[in-house]
C-alpha positions in Angstrom: -31.0 13.0 -39.7 -28.9 12.7 -42.8 -28.2 16.4 -42.8 -26.9 16.2 -39.2 -24.6 13.3 -40.2 -23.3 15.3 -43.2 -22.7 18.4 -41.0 -21.0 16.3 -38.4 -18.8 14.5 -40.9 -17.8 17.8 -42.5 -17.0 19.3 -39.1 -14.8 16.3 -38.3 -13.0 16.5 -41.6 -12.3 20.2 -41.0 -11.0 19.5 -37.5 -8.7 16.7 -38.8 -7.3 19.0 -41.5 -6.7 21.8 -38.9 -5.0 19.4 -36.5 -2.8 18.1 -39.3 -1.8 21.6 -40.4 -1.1 22.6 -36.8 1.0 19.5 -36.2 2.9 20.1 -39.4 3.6 23.8 -38.5 4.7 22.9 -35.0 7.1 20.2 -36.3 8.5 22.4 -39.0 8.9 25.3 -36.6 10.5 23.1 -34.0 13.0 21.6 -36.4 13.9 25.0 -38.0 14.2 26.7 -34.6 16.3 23.9 -33.1 18.6 23.8 -36.1 19.1 27.5 -36.3 19.7 27.8 -32.6 22.2 25.0 -32.6 24.0 26.3 -35.7 24.1 29.9 -34.4 25.4 28.7 -31.0 28.2 26.7 -32.6 29.1 29.2 -35.2 29.0 32.5 -33.5 30.0 31.8 -29.9 33.7 31.4 -29.4 33.2 29.5 -26.2 34.4 26.3 -24.7 32.6 23.0 -25.6 31.0 22.9 -22.2 29.6 26.5 -22.5 28.4 25.8 -26.0 26.6 22.6 -24.9 25.0 24.6 -22.1 23.9 27.3 -24.5 22.5 24.7 -26.9 20.6 23.0 -24.0 19.2 26.4 -22.9 18.2 27.3 -26.4 16.6 23.9 -26.9 14.6 24.4 -23.7 13.5 27.9 -24.9 12.4 26.4 -28.2 10.6 23.6 -26.5 8.8 26.1 -24.3 7.9 28.3 -27.3 6.6 25.2 -29.1 4.5 24.2 -26.1 3.0 27.7 -25.9 2.2 27.7 -29.6 0.6 24.2 -29.4 -1.5 25.4 -26.4 -2.5 28.5 -28.4 -3.5 26.4 -31.3 -5.5 24.1 -29.1 -7.3 27.0 -27.6 -8.0 28.3 -31.2 -9.2 24.9 -32.2 -11.5 24.7 -29.1 -12.9 28.1 -29.9 -13.5 27.2 -33.5 -15.2 23.9 -32.4 -17.5 25.8 -30.0 -18.4 28.3 -32.7 -19.2 25.5 -35.1 -21.4 23.8 -32.4 -23.3 27.0 -31.9 -23.8 27.5 -35.6 -24.9 23.8 -36.1 -27.4 24.1 -33.2 -28.7 27.4 -34.7 -29.0 25.7 -38.1 -30.9 22.8 -36.6 -33.2 25.1 -34.8 -33.8 27.0 -38.0 -34.6 23.7 -39.9 -37.0 22.7 -37.1 -38.8 26.0 -37.3 -39.0 25.7 -41.1 -40.3 22.1 -40.8 -42.9 23.2 -38.3 -44.1 26.0 -40.6 -44.2 23.7 -43.6 -46.3 21.2 -41.5 -48.6 24.0 -40.4 -49.0 25.1 -44.0 -49.7 21.5 -45.1 -52.3 21.2 -42.4 -54.0 24.4 -43.6 -53.9 23.1 -47.2 -55.4 19.8 -46.1 -58.2 21.6 -44.3 -58.9 23.7 -47.4 -58.9 20.5 -49.6 -61.4 18.8 -47.2 -63.6 21.9 -47.3 -63.4 21.9 -51.1 -64.3 18.2 -51.2 -67.3 18.8 -49.0 -68.4 21.7 -51.3 -68.1 19.4 -54.3 -70.1 16.7 -52.6 -72.8 19.3 -51.8 -72.9 20.4 -55.5 -73.0 16.8 -56.7 -75.9 16.0 -54.2 -77.7 19.2 -55.4 -77.3 18.2 -59.1 -78.4 14.6 -58.2 -81.5 15.9 -56.5 -82.3 18.2 -59.5 -81.9 15.3 -61.9 -84.1 13.0 -59.7 -86.9 15.6 -59.6 -87.0 15.9 -63.3 -87.7 12.2 -63.8 
């Protein structure tokens, strides 16, 4: 059971790290995109204030949509990675169970052989005992 806990804890740590990295990337991308869009709109568009504000609002909506799509894509990737990890963990557990069963079977065989050896030793001891008793 300890191995399962270790594997589960490691998986959780990896998930947290991926989520943090994704959130960081999204936040940085959003900030940069918004700033660049706003600056470009203000600097390069000789438009009225109303038109510039509309352009900034439209660009902000575009950036928000792009961020939303990226986040959804990252969520899908995270879900896929999680599913793959689950499959690998299940396979690992099954492999461990098979190895444990084989080890138990091997141990049972060794135990039987030891019992047979003990019986043979008892027979030899009884034989020697009988030989000694017949001499006296």
